[in-house]
C-alpha positions in Angstrom: 108.5 119.5 78.5 104.8 119.1 78.5 102.3 121.9 78.8 98.6 122.5 78.4 97.7 124.9 75.6 93.9 124.7 75.8 91.1 125.1 78.3 90.3 122.0 80.3 86.9 121.6 78.6 88.2 120.7 75.1 90.7 117.9 74.7 92.5 116.3 71.9 96.0 115.0 71.1 98.3 117.1 69.0 98.4 115.7 65.5 100.8 118.1 63.8 103.5 120.7 64.8 105.2 122.9 62.3 107.9 125.5 63.0 107.7 128.5 60.7 110.1 128.3 57.8 111.4 131.9 58.3 110.7 132.8 62.0 111.5 130.0 64.5 109.5 131.8 67.2 106.3 131.1 65.2 105.0 127.6 65.8 101.7 126.0 64.5 100.0 123.1 66.1 96.7 121.3 65.7 94.8 118.8 67.8 92.4 116.0 67.1 89.6 117.7 69.0 91.2 120.9 70.1 91.7 123.0 66.9 94.5 125.2 65.6 97.0 127.1 67.8 99.8 129.5 67.0 102.6 130.7 69.2 104.7 133.7 68.2 107.2 133.4 71.1 108.7 129.9 70.7 105.9 128.1 72.6 105.9 130.5 75.5 102.1 131.2 75.0 99.6 130.0 72.5 96.7 131.7 70.7 93.6 129.7 69.7 92.9 130.4 66.0 89.9 128.1 65.0 87.1 129.9 66.8 85.1 130.4 63.7 85.9 127.0 62.0 83.0 124.7 61.5 85.3 121.8 62.4 88.3 121.7 64.8 89.7 118.2 64.1 93.1 119.4 62.8 95.0 116.4 61.5 97.8 117.9 59.5 99.7 121.2 58.9 102.1 122.1 56.1 103.8 125.4 55.0 104.9 126.4 51.5 108.1 128.4 50.6 106.1 131.7 50.5 105.0 131.2 54.2 101.4 130.1 53.4 100.2 127.6 56.0 97.7 124.8 55.3 95.7 122.9 57.9 93.8 119.8 57.0 90.9 118.5 59.1 89.3 115.1 59.8 90.5 112.0 61.6 90.4 108.9 59.5 94.0 107.5 59.4 94.1 106.8 63.1 90.9 104.9 63.1 91.5 103.0 59.9 87.8 103.2 58.9 85.0 105.7 59.3 82.9 103.2 61.5 85.5 102.8 64.3 85.6 106.2 65.8 86.8 108.5 63.0 85.8 112.2 63.0 84.8 113.9 59.7 86.5 117.2 59.0 85.8 120.3 57.1 88.5 120.2 54.4 91.5 122.5 54.4 92.1 125.9 56.0 94.8 128.3 54.9 96.7 131.3 56.4 98.5 133.7 54.1 99.9 135.8 57.0 101.8 133.2 59.0 98.9 132.1 61.1 97.4 135.5 62.1 94.2 134.9 60.1 92.7 131.8 58.5 90.3 131.1 55.7 88.6 128.0 54.5 89.6 126.9 51.0 86.2 126.7 49.4 87.1 123.9 46.9 87.7 121.6 49.9 84.4 122.0 51.7 82.8 118.6 52.1 79.4 118.2 50.4 78.3 115.6 53.0 79.1 115.1 56.7 80.3 111.5 56.4 83.0 109.4 55.0 81.7 109.4 51.4 83.1 112.9 50.6 86.5 113.6 49.2 87.3 116.2 51.8 85.8 114.8 55.0 89.1 113.2 56.0 92.4 115.0 55.1 95.0 112.7 56.6 98.1 114.6 55.5 99.0 117.8 53.5 102.4 118.3 51.9 103.7 121.0 49.7 106.3 120.9 46.8 109.8 122.3 47.5 109.9 124.3 44.3 107.3 126.3 42.4 105.3 124.8 39.6 104.9 126.2 36.0 102.0 128.4 37.3 104.4 130.1 39.8 102.8 128.4 42.9 103.9 125.6 45.2 101.9 122.4 44.5 99.7 121.2 47.3 99.2 117.5 47.9 96.4 116.2 50.1 96.2 112.6 51.2 92.5 111.9 51.8 90.5 108.8 52.6 89.2 108.9 49.0 92.5 109.4 47.2 95.4 111.8 46.5 94.3 115.3 45.6 96.7 117.8 43.9 96.4 121.6 43.4 98.7 123.7 41.4 96.8 127.0 42.1 96.8 127.4 45.9 93.7 125.2 46.3 91.4 126.8 43.8 91.1 123.6 41.8 92.2 120.0 42.4 92.8 116.8 40.4 93.5 113.2 41.2 96.7 112.0 39.6 96.7 108.4 40.6 95.0 105.6 38.6 94.2 102.0 39.3 97.1 99.7 38.3 96.5 98.4 34.8 93.7 100.9 34.1 94.9 104.4 33.4 91.3 105.6 32.8 90.1 104.7 36.4 91.1 106.9 39.4 92.5 105.1 42.4 90.0 105.9 45.2 91.7 104.6 48.3 92.6 105.7 51.8 95.8 107.7 51.3 97.3 108.0 54.8 100.5 109.8 54.1 102.1 112.0 51.4 105.6 113.4 51.7 107.6 115.6 49.3 111.3 115.1 49.4 114.0 117.8 49.2 114.3 116.8 45.5 110.6 117.4 45.0 109.8 113.7 44.7 106.3 112.8 46.0 105.8 109.6 48.1 102.4 108.3 49.1 101.2 105.6 51.5 98.0 103.9 50.3 95.7 102.2 52.7 98.0 102.1 55.7 
């Protein structure tokens, strides 16, 4: 069934819906121009959570095994290029209390407001299915400037992909999708 979950003055199509990995009554959803919403009663009602965000273009949501929720912002993958109607985002936001409160991950704050920044367009966020050697779930962010990986809950990031035939040069391309399989294998779609 279809329902409106936002005031009529702000629109935006839903880009991501995630059902909480412990409590199926908690549902997270984000919209292209409408922000982040959380329901705690199986979609009976919704609470708007991005009132203090500097950007409400939610493009992707992922949850790790400890219940931490990540919301990426920016709309690039739909448009295909920054000049055809894409909307820059503000990096990645995180909730450590199942969507009650949200904080911006400082390392993902864009330094510019356009397409030239690593964090202006977060097309997809995925999380490993097992913890890494540091005791955290690894976060993968497919951005318009490459694949970014964090092993420390977003404190620091690195780019693991290199240009074919040149292991010293980072592959800077539009990563539209990243998926982590049940066996913890990471799959990435480059350029569409």
